[in-house]
C-alpha positions in Angstrom: -31.7 20.4 52.7 -28.2 19.5 51.6 -29.1 18.5 48.2 -30.8 22.0 47.8 -28.1 23.4 48.9 -25.4 21.9 46.7 -27.1 23.1 44.2 -27.7 26.3 44.5 -23.9 26.2 45.1 -23.1 25.0 41.4 -25.2 27.0 39.5 -25.2 25.3 36.5 -26.5 22.7 37.2 -30.3 22.1 35.0 -28.4 24.8 33.0 -26.7 22.4 30.3 -28.6 22.1 26.9 -26.9 18.9 26.7 -29.1 15.6 25.3 -29.4 12.9 28.7 -26.6 10.4 28.2 -24.2 12.7 26.4 -21.1 14.9 26.7 -20.9 17.5 26.0 -18.2 19.4 23.2 -17.0 22.5 24.7 -15.4 24.6 22.0 -11.6 25.7 21.7 -10.3 29.7 22.0 -11.0 31.6 18.7 -6.8 32.1 19.3 -6.2 28.5 19.4 -8.5 28.0 16.4 -6.8 30.1 14.5 -3.3 28.7 15.1 -4.7 24.9 14.6 -5.5 26.1 11.0 -2.3 27.5 10.3 -0.3 24.4 11.2 -3.1 22.7 9.4 -2.4 25.0 6.2 1.4 24.5 6.6 1.0 21.0 6.6 -1.2 21.3 3.4 0.8 23.1 1.8 4.0 21.3 2.4 2.2 18.3 1.5 0.6 19.7 -1.9 4.1 21.8 -3.2 5.8 18.9 -4.8 2.7 17.8 -6.4 1.9 20.9 -7.7 5.2 20.9 -9.1 5.1 17.9 -11.3 1.9 18.7 -12.0 3.2 22.1 -13.8 6.7 19.9 -15.1 4.1 17.6 -17.1 2.1 20.5 -19.2 5.2 22.1 -19.9 5.8 22.6 -23.7 9.2 23.3 -23.0 10.3 19.8 -22.0 13.4 21.2 -20.6 16.0 19.0 -19.6 16.6 20.5 -15.6 14.3 22.4 -13.8 14.7 25.9 -13.5 11.5 27.3 -11.5 8.2 27.0 -10.4 5.3 28.1 -12.9 1.8 27.0 -11.9 0.4 27.3 -15.3 3.8 27.3 -18.1 3.1 29.5 -21.2 1.7 27.0 -23.9 0.3 24.8 -21.6 -0.2 21.2 -23.0 -0.6 17.4 -22.9 2.1 16.7 -25.6 4.0 14.6 -23.0 1.5 12.5 -22.0 0.7 11.4 -25.2 4.5 10.5 -26.6 4.3 8.8 -22.5 1.7 6.5 -23.5 2.8 5.9 -27.1 6.4 4.9 -25.9 8.1 6.6 -23.4 11.4 5.4 -23.8 13.6 4.6 -26.7 13.2 1.0 -25.7 10.5 -1.8 -28.2 8.3 -1.5 -25.6 4.8 0.6 -24.4 2.8 2.3 -21.8 0.1 0.0 -21.9 2.1 -3.4 -22.1 4.3 -1.8 -19.3 2.0 -1.1 -17.4 0.6 -5.0 -17.9 4.0 -6.5 -16.4 3.2 -4.0 -13.7 -0.6 -5.7 -13.0 1.1 -8.4 -12.4 3.5 -8.4 -10.4 1.5 -6.2 -8.5 -2.1 -7.9 -8.6 -0.3 -11.6 -7.9 1.5 -10.8 -4.9 -1.1 -9.2 -3.4 -3.9 -11.9 -3.7 -1.5 -14.9 -3.2 -0.1 -13.4 -0.1 -3.3 -12.1 1.4 -4.4 -15.9 0.5 -2.0 -17.4 2.4 -1.3 -14.7 5.1 -4.9 -14.9 6.2 -5.2 -18.4 6.8 -2.0 -18.5 8.5 -2.5 -15.9 10.8 -6.1 -17.6 11.2 -3.9 -20.6 12.5 -1.7 -18.8 14.8 -3.9 -16.7 16.5 -7.0 -19.3 17.3 -5.0 -22.9 17.4 -2.2 -23.8 19.8 0.6 -26.4 18.6 3.9 -26.6 19.5 6.8 -24.6 17.9 4.1 -21.8 17.3 6.0 -18.8 19.2 9.4 -20.2 17.4 7.7 -19.3 14.2 6.4 -16.5 15.3 9.7 -15.2 16.1 11.2 -16.8 12.9 8.5 -14.5 10.7 9.5 -11.7 12.5 12.9 -11.9 12.3 12.9 -12.5 8.6 10.3 -9.3 8.9 12.9 -7.3 9.7 15.4 -7.8 7.5 15.7 -6.1 4.6 14.1 -6.7 1.3 17.8 -6.1 0.0 19.7 -8.8 2.3 17.4 -11.8 0.2 17.3 -10.8 -3.0 20.9 -12.7 -3.5 19.6 -16.4 -2.7 16.0 -15.6 -4.3 18.3 -15.2 -7.4 20.9 -18.2 -7.3 17.7 -20.4 -5.5 15.4 -19.8 -8.4 17.6 -19.2 -11.3 17.8 -23.5 -10.4 14.3 -24.0 -11.3 14.3 -24.1 -15.1 10.8 -25.5 -16.6 10.5 -27.2 -20.1 7.2 -27.2 -21.8 5.9 -27.7 -25.3 9.7 -27.9 -26.7 10.1 -24.0 -24.7 12.4 -23.6 -21.9 11.5 -21.3 -18.8 14.2 -19.9 -16.4 12.0 -19.2 -13.5 13.9 -16.8 -12.5 14.3 -14.7 -16.0 9.8 -14.6 -15.6 7.9 -12.7 -14.2 6.6 -15.4 -11.9 10.2 -15.6 -10.6 9.7 -12.2 -9.8 6.1 -12.8 -8.4 7.3 -15.6 -6.1 10.3 -12.9 -4.8 8.0 -10.6 -3.6 5.4 -12.4 -2.6 8.7 -14.0 -0.3 9.1 -10.2 0.6 4.9 -9.8 1.7 4.4 -12.7 3.1 5.9 -12.4 7.2 4.5 -8.2 6.9 0.7 -10.2 5.6 0.7 -12.7 8.4 2.0 -10.4 11.6 -0.8 -7.8 10.7 -3.7 -10.0 10.2 -2.8 -12.1 12.9 -2.7 -9.2 15.3 -6.0 -8.2 13.9 -7.8 -11.4 14.6 -7.1 -11.4 18.1 -9.1 -8.8 18.1 -11.9 -10.5 17.4 -14.2 -12.2 19.9 -13.9 -15.5 19.3 -17.3 -16.5 21.2 -18.7 -15.2 18.0 -17.0 -18.4 16.7 -18.4 -20.5 19.5 -21.8 -19.5 18.9 -21.7 -19.9 15.2 -20.1 -23.9 15.9 -23.3 -24.1 18.2 -25.5 -23.6 15.2 -23.7 -26.7 14.0 -21.1 -24.4 11.5 -17.9 -26.2 10.6 -14.4 -24.8 10.4 -14.3 -23.8 7.4 -17.6 -22.1 7.2 -16.6 -20.2 10.3 -13.9 -18.9 8.9 -15.4 -18.3 5.7 -18.5 -17.0 6.9 -17.8 -15.4 10.2 -14.1 -14.7 10.7 -13.1 -13.2 6.5 -16.2 -10.4 6.9 -15.1 -9.3 10.0 -11.3 -9.0 8.9 -12.1 -7.0 6.0 -10.5 -3.6 7.2 -7.3 -5.6 7.9 -7.2 -7.9 4.4 -8.0 -4.5 2.8 -4.7 -3.1 4.5 -3.2 -5.5 3.7 -4.4 -6.0 -0.1 -3.1 -2.6 -0.7 0.1 -2.7 1.0 1.1 -5.4 -1.1 -0.2 -4.3 -4.3 1.7 -1.0 -3.8 4.9 -2.9 -3.1 4.4 -4.7 -6.3 3.3 -1.8 -8.1 6.5 -0.1 -7.2 9.2 -2.7 -6.9 12.3 -2.0 -8.6 15.2 -3.7 -7.3 13.5 -7.0 -7.6 12.7 -6.6 -11.3 15.9 -5.3 -12.5 18.0 -7.8 -10.9 15.2 -10.6 -12.3 14.5 -9.5 -15.4 16.1 -5.9 -15.9 17.9 -7.3 -19.6 14.7 -8.7 -20.9 12.8 -5.4 -22.2 9.8 -7.3 -22.7 9.4 -7.9 -18.9 10.0 -4.4 -18.1 8.0 -2.5 -15.7 7.1 0.6 -15.1 9.2 1.3 -12.3 12.6 -0.1 -14.6 11.5 2.6 -17.5 10.7 5.3 -15.4 14.4 4.9 -14.0 15.4 4.5 -17.3 14.2 7.9 -17.9 17.0 9.5 -16.1 19.6 10.8 -18.0 23.2 10.2 -17.3 23.8 12.3 -14.0 19.6 13.7 -14.6 21.7 16.3 -17.6 20.1 14.9 -20.5 16.0 14.3 -18.5 13.4 15.6 -20.5 11.5 16.1 -17.4 8.1 17.0 -18.7 7.9 13.2 -20.0 9.3 12.5 -16.6 6.9 14.4 -14.5 4.0 13.2 -16.9 5.3 9.1 -16.4 5.1 9.2 -13.0 1.8 10.8 -12.6 0.6 7.8 -14.4 2.4 5.5 -12.8 1.7 6.3 -9.3 -2.3 7.3 -10.6 -3.9 3.8 -10.1 -2.3 3.6 -6.5 -4.3 6.6 -5.8 -7.6 5.7 -7.2 -7.3 2.3 -5.4 -6.6 3.7 -1.7 -9.4 6.2 -2.4 -11.4 3.6 -3.7 -10.8 1.5 -0.3 -10.0 4.3 2.5 -13.1 3.4 4.3 -11.9 -0.1 4.9 -8.2 1.3 5.2 -8.2 3.6 8.0 -10.4 0.9 9.5 -7.8 -1.5 9.4 -4.9 0.7 9.8 -6.0 2.6 12.9 -7.5 -1.4 14.6 -5.0 -3.8 13.3 -2.0 -3.5 15.3 -4.2 -3.4 19.0 -2.8 -6.7 20.0 -0.1 -8.8 18.9 
Protein backbone atom coordinates (compact mmCIF):
# COMPACT_ATOMS: atom_id res chain seq x y z
CA UNK A 1 0.00 0.00 0.00
CA UNK A 2 2.83 2.37 0.84
CA UNK A 3 4.39 1.74 -2.58
CA UNK A 4 1.11 2.43 -4.34
CA UNK A 5 0.64 5.65 -2.40
CA UNK A 6 4.15 6.78 -3.21
CA UNK A 7 3.52 6.07 -6.87
CA UNK A 8 0.37 8.18 -6.81
CA UNK A 9 2.29 11.08 -5.26
CA UNK A 10 4.84 10.89 -8.11
CA UNK A 11 2.73 11.09 -11.26
CA UNK A 12 5.72 11.12 -13.64
CA UNK A 13 6.62 7.52 -12.75
CA UNK A 14 5.50 5.12 -15.45
CA UNK A 15 5.07 7.86 -18.05
CA UNK A 16 8.71 8.47 -18.93
CA UNK A 17 9.59 7.60 -22.51
CA UNK A 18 13.26 7.03 -21.76
CA UNK A 19 14.51 3.54 -22.37
CA UNK A 20 15.62 1.44 -19.39
CA UNK A 21 19.25 2.05 -18.49
CA UNK A 22 19.45 5.40 -20.32
CA UNK A 23 19.40 8.99 -19.07
CA UNK A 24 16.64 11.11 -20.50
CA UNK A 25 17.92 14.25 -22.21
CA UNK A 26 16.37 17.54 -21.15
CA UNK A 27 15.92 20.33 -23.62
CA UNK A 28 17.31 23.72 -22.75
CA UNK A 29 14.85 26.59 -22.56
CA UNK A 30 14.47 28.42 -25.85
CA UNK A 31 15.89 31.64 -24.42
CA UNK A 32 19.05 29.90 -23.25
CA UNK A 33 19.42 28.18 -26.62
CA UNK A 34 19.26 31.53 -28.41
CA UNK A 35 21.87 33.03 -26.07
CA UNK A 36 24.22 30.08 -26.57
CA UNK A 37 23.79 30.24 -30.34
CA UNK A 38 24.62 33.95 -30.34
CA UNK A 39 27.73 33.31 -28.24
CA UNK A 40 28.85 30.58 -30.67
CA UNK A 41 28.27 32.87 -33.64
CA UNK A 42 30.30 35.63 -31.98
CA UNK A 43 33.18 33.25 -31.30
CA UNK A 44 33.04 31.93 -34.87
CA UNK A 45 33.08 35.45 -36.29
CA UNK A 46 36.08 36.36 -34.12
CA UNK A 47 38.01 33.30 -35.30
CA UNK A 48 37.04 33.52 -38.98
CA UNK A 49 37.52 37.29 -39.40
CA UNK A 50 41.33 37.28 -39.81
CA UNK A 51 41.14 34.23 -42.08
CA UNK A 52 38.57 35.91 -44.32
CA UNK A 53 40.64 39.10 -44.39
CA UNK A 54 43.87 37.38 -45.39
CA UNK A 55 42.09 35.36 -48.11
CA UNK A 56 40.61 38.59 -49.42
CA UNK A 57 44.05 40.24 -49.45
CA UNK A 58 45.59 37.29 -51.31
CA UNK A 59 43.21 37.64 -54.28
CA UNK A 60 43.48 41.44 -54.45
CA UNK A 61 45.23 42.24 -57.76
CA UNK A 62 46.28 45.72 -56.61
CA UNK A 63 49.06 44.24 -54.42
CA UNK A 64 48.88 47.32 -52.24
CA UNK A 65 51.75 48.17 -49.92
CA UNK A 66 49.44 48.72 -46.95
CA UNK A 67 45.99 47.26 -46.15
CA UNK A 68 43.46 50.06 -46.31
CA UNK A 69 40.08 48.33 -46.02
CA UNK A 70 38.36 44.96 -45.94
CA UNK A 71 36.87 43.85 -49.24
CA UNK A 72 35.50 40.34 -49.06
CA UNK A 73 35.66 40.09 -52.85
CA UNK A 74 38.05 42.81 -54.11
CA UNK A 75 37.47 44.22 -57.59
CA UNK A 76 39.22 42.19 -60.28
CA UNK A 77 40.03 39.33 -57.90
CA UNK A 78 42.62 36.93 -59.28
CA UNK A 79 45.20 34.33 -58.26
CA UNK A 80 48.19 36.24 -59.62
CA UNK A 81 49.73 36.56 -56.14
CA UNK A 82 49.71 32.78 -55.73
CA UNK A 83 51.41 32.34 -59.10
CA UNK A 84 54.16 34.79 -58.18
CA UNK A 85 54.73 33.17 -54.80
CA UNK A 86 54.93 29.68 -56.25
CA UNK A 87 57.41 30.85 -58.89
CA UNK A 88 59.75 32.87 -56.63
CA UNK A 89 58.41 34.28 -53.37
CA UNK A 90 61.42 36.53 -52.61
CA UNK A 91 64.20 38.24 -54.51
CA UNK A 92 66.61 35.50 -53.42
CA UNK A 93 67.39 32.67 -55.89
CA UNK A 94 65.25 29.98 -54.26
CA UNK A 95 61.77 28.80 -55.18
CA UNK A 96 58.76 28.00 -53.06
CA UNK A 97 59.05 24.23 -53.40
CA UNK A 98 62.71 24.26 -52.37
CA UNK A 99 61.73 26.25 -49.27
CA UNK A 100 58.91 23.81 -48.56
CA UNK A 101 61.29 20.86 -48.95
CA UNK A 102 63.66 22.31 -46.33
CA UNK A 103 60.76 22.96 -43.96
CA UNK A 104 59.47 19.44 -44.53
CA UNK A 105 62.87 17.93 -43.75
CA UNK A 106 63.01 19.73 -40.41
CA UNK A 107 59.36 19.07 -39.53
CA UNK A 108 59.29 15.37 -40.42
CA UNK A 109 62.79 14.60 -39.17
CA UNK A 110 62.39 16.27 -35.79
CA UNK A 111 58.86 14.94 -35.27
CA UNK A 112 59.65 11.31 -36.11
CA UNK A 113 62.83 11.17 -34.03
CA UNK A 114 61.26 12.95 -31.06
CA UNK A 115 58.27 10.58 -31.07
CA UNK A 116 60.39 7.44 -31.57
CA UNK A 117 62.78 8.29 -28.75
CA UNK A 118 60.08 9.85 -26.59
CA UNK A 119 57.70 6.88 -26.62
CA UNK A 120 60.43 4.43 -25.60
CA UNK A 121 61.65 6.71 -22.82
CA UNK A 122 58.08 7.37 -21.68
CA UNK A 123 57.37 3.65 -21.52
CA UNK A 124 60.45 3.12 -19.37
CA UNK A 125 59.42 5.91 -17.00
CA UNK A 126 55.84 4.63 -16.87
CA UNK A 127 56.47 0.91 -16.32
CA UNK A 128 59.97 0.48 -14.90
CA UNK A 129 61.24 1.37 -11.46
CA UNK A 130 64.95 2.21 -11.40
CA UNK A 131 67.34 4.34 -9.41
CA UNK A 132 67.19 8.02 -10.28
CA UNK A 133 63.81 7.78 -12.00
CA UNK A 134 62.24 10.66 -10.05
CA UNK A 135 65.30 12.85 -10.51
CA UNK A 136 65.30 12.30 -14.27
CA UNK A 137 61.61 13.13 -14.53
CA UNK A 138 62.15 16.35 -12.58
CA UNK A 139 65.08 17.17 -14.85
CA UNK A 140 62.92 16.61 -17.96
CA UNK A 141 60.22 18.84 -16.49
CA UNK A 142 62.81 21.50 -15.72
CA UNK A 143 64.09 21.47 -19.30
CA UNK A 144 60.50 21.59 -20.54
CA UNK A 145 59.86 24.75 -18.53
CA UNK A 146 62.84 26.56 -20.05
CA UNK A 147 62.04 28.90 -22.96
CA UNK A 148 63.38 27.66 -26.28
CA UNK A 149 65.44 30.80 -26.78
CA UNK A 150 67.48 29.99 -23.66
CA UNK A 151 69.04 26.93 -25.31
CA UNK A 152 69.91 28.41 -28.71
CA UNK A 153 73.32 29.83 -27.77
CA UNK A 154 74.55 26.65 -25.98
CA UNK A 155 73.38 24.53 -28.92
CA UNK A 156 75.00 26.93 -31.38
CA UNK A 157 78.35 26.69 -29.60
CA UNK A 158 78.10 22.93 -29.08
CA UNK A 159 77.12 21.99 -32.64
CA UNK A 160 79.62 24.42 -34.12
CA UNK A 161 82.43 22.22 -32.77
CA UNK A 162 81.44 19.27 -34.95
CA UNK A 163 82.75 19.22 -38.50
CA UNK A 164 82.26 16.24 -40.80
CA UNK A 165 84.76 15.54 -43.59
CA UNK A 166 83.31 13.21 -46.19
CA UNK A 167 84.60 12.57 -49.72
CA UNK A 168 86.72 15.69 -49.63
CA UNK A 169 83.81 17.90 -48.53
CA UNK A 170 83.67 19.55 -45.13
CA UNK A 171 80.36 20.01 -43.34
CA UNK A 172 79.84 22.13 -40.27
CA UNK A 173 77.08 20.42 -38.30
CA UNK A 174 75.77 23.70 -36.97
CA UNK A 175 75.43 25.33 -40.39
CA UNK A 176 73.28 22.58 -41.88
CA UNK A 177 69.72 21.27 -41.95
CA UNK A 178 70.90 18.29 -39.88
CA UNK A 179 72.14 20.59 -37.12
CA UNK A 180 68.83 22.45 -37.14
CA UNK A 181 66.97 19.14 -36.82
CA UNK A 182 69.11 18.13 -33.83
CA UNK A 183 68.45 21.47 -32.16
CA UNK A 184 64.69 21.22 -32.76
CA UNK A 185 64.64 17.61 -31.49
CA UNK A 186 66.35 18.66 -28.28
CA UNK A 187 63.52 21.14 -27.71
CA UNK A 188 60.71 18.72 -28.60
CA UNK A 189 61.96 15.62 -26.80
CA UNK A 190 61.15 16.71 -23.19
CA UNK A 191 57.55 17.48 -24.16
CA UNK A 192 57.23 14.19 -26.05
CA UNK A 193 58.45 12.19 -23.06
CA UNK A 194 56.24 14.01 -20.56
CA UNK A 195 53.11 13.92 -22.69
CA UNK A 196 53.45 10.26 -23.69
CA UNK A 197 54.32 9.18 -20.16
CA UNK A 198 51.08 10.70 -18.88
CA UNK A 199 49.07 8.78 -21.47
CA UNK A 200 50.87 5.47 -20.94
CA UNK A 201 50.03 5.69 -17.24
CA UNK A 202 46.35 5.42 -18.18
CA UNK A 203 46.81 2.11 -20.03
CA UNK A 204 45.97 -0.80 -17.67
CA UNK A 205 48.91 -3.02 -16.83
CA UNK A 206 46.57 -6.02 -16.85
CA UNK A 207 46.70 -6.05 -20.65
CA UNK A 208 50.47 -6.37 -20.64
CA UNK A 209 50.34 -9.06 -17.97
CA UNK A 210 47.81 -11.04 -20.01
CA UNK A 211 50.06 -10.81 -23.07
CA UNK A 212 53.03 -11.95 -20.98
CA UNK A 213 51.03 -14.96 -19.77
CA UNK A 214 50.35 -15.86 -23.41
CA UNK A 215 54.11 -15.93 -24.04
CA UNK A 216 54.74 -12.48 -25.49
CA UNK A 217 58.16 -10.95 -24.92
CA UNK A 218 58.68 -7.43 -23.59
CA UNK A 219 59.34 -6.06 -27.07
CA UNK A 220 56.24 -7.78 -28.46
CA UNK A 221 54.14 -6.35 -25.64
CA UNK A 222 55.45 -2.87 -26.35
CA UNK A 223 54.98 -3.07 -30.12
CA UNK A 224 51.72 -5.03 -30.38
CA UNK A 225 49.88 -3.97 -27.23
CA UNK A 226 51.14 -0.63 -25.93
CA UNK A 227 51.80 1.25 -29.18
CA UNK A 228 48.34 0.60 -30.74
CA UNK A 229 46.64 1.72 -27.53
CA UNK A 230 48.84 4.83 -27.36
CA UNK A 231 48.05 5.84 -30.96
CA UNK A 232 46.03 8.98 -29.98
CA UNK A 233 48.83 10.34 -27.78
CA UNK A 234 51.44 9.49 -30.40
CA UNK A 235 49.39 11.29 -33.04
CA UNK A 236 49.11 14.41 -30.86
CA UNK A 237 52.80 14.43 -30.06
CA UNK A 238 53.77 13.84 -33.69
CA UNK A 239 51.43 16.59 -34.92
CA UNK A 240 52.68 19.14 -32.39
CA UNK A 241 56.25 18.19 -33.25
CA UNK A 242 55.53 18.56 -36.96
CA UNK A 243 53.89 21.93 -36.31
CA UNK A 244 56.85 23.12 -34.25
CA UNK A 245 59.38 22.05 -36.88
CA UNK A 246 57.33 23.45 -39.76
CA UNK A 247 56.99 26.91 -38.19
CA UNK A 248 60.43 27.07 -36.51
CA UNK A 249 62.06 30.39 -37.24
CA UNK A 250 64.60 31.52 -34.65
CA UNK A 251 66.72 28.37 -34.61
CA UNK A 252 66.80 28.16 -38.41
CA UNK A 253 67.69 31.83 -38.73
CA UNK A 254 70.50 31.58 -36.18
CA UNK A 255 71.98 28.40 -37.67
CA UNK A 256 71.56 28.71 -41.46
CA UNK A 257 70.23 32.24 -41.95
CA UNK A 258 73.19 33.20 -44.12
CA UNK A 259 72.76 30.27 -46.52
CA UNK A 260 69.86 30.93 -48.86
CA UNK A 261 69.78 27.34 -50.16
CA UNK A 262 68.92 26.15 -46.64
CA UNK A 263 66.16 28.70 -46.00
CA UNK A 264 62.75 27.52 -44.89
CA UNK A 265 59.28 28.91 -45.46
CA UNK A 266 59.29 30.79 -42.16
CA UNK A 267 62.48 32.69 -43.02
CA UNK A 268 61.23 33.50 -46.52
CA UNK A 269 57.91 34.73 -45.17
CA UNK A 270 59.67 37.03 -42.72
CA UNK A 271 61.97 38.35 -45.47
CA UNK A 272 58.92 39.48 -47.45
CA UNK A 273 58.17 42.14 -44.83
CA UNK A 274 59.70 45.43 -45.91
CA UNK A 275 61.29 47.95 -43.60
CA UNK A 276 58.75 48.91 -40.96
CA UNK A 277 56.21 47.01 -43.11
CA UNK A 278 55.89 50.02 -45.42
CA UNK A 279 56.98 48.34 -48.63
CA UNK A 280 55.40 44.93 -48.02
CA UNK A 281 53.40 43.56 -50.93
CA UNK A 282 50.50 42.35 -48.87
CA UNK A 283 48.77 40.34 -51.58
CA UNK A 284 51.83 38.15 -52.07
CA UNK A 285 52.46 38.04 -48.34
CA UNK A 286 48.89 36.85 -47.71
CA UNK A 287 49.12 34.24 -50.48
CA UNK A 288 52.42 32.97 -49.04
CA UNK A 289 50.90 32.78 -45.55
CA UNK A 290 47.96 30.71 -46.82
CA UNK A 291 50.26 28.28 -48.63
CA UNK A 292 52.44 28.13 -45.52
CA UNK A 293 49.52 27.17 -43.28
CA UNK A 294 47.82 24.80 -45.72
CA UNK A 295 49.93 21.61 -45.12
CA UNK A 296 49.54 21.83 -41.34
CA UNK A 297 45.79 22.30 -41.71
CA UNK A 298 45.51 19.27 -43.97
CA UNK A 299 47.50 17.13 -41.52
CA UNK A 300 45.27 18.28 -38.67
CA UNK A 301 42.02 17.45 -40.45
CA UNK A 302 43.34 14.08 -41.61
CA UNK A 303 44.34 12.97 -38.08
CA UNK A 304 41.56 14.87 -36.31
CA UNK A 305 39.94 11.88 -34.58
CA UNK A 306 43.26 10.75 -33.11
CA UNK A 307 44.22 14.27 -32.08
CA UNK A 308 40.96 14.91 -30.24
CA UNK A 309 41.24 11.63 -28.34
CA UNK A 310 44.87 12.23 -27.41
CA UNK A 311 44.30 15.79 -26.24
CA UNK A 312 41.32 14.69 -24.13
CA UNK A 313 43.04 11.81 -22.36
CA UNK A 314 46.76 12.52 -22.62
CA UNK A 315 47.11 14.54 -19.45
CA UNK A 316 44.81 12.58 -17.14
CA UNK A 317 47.60 11.01 -15.12
CA UNK A 318 51.23 12.02 -14.71
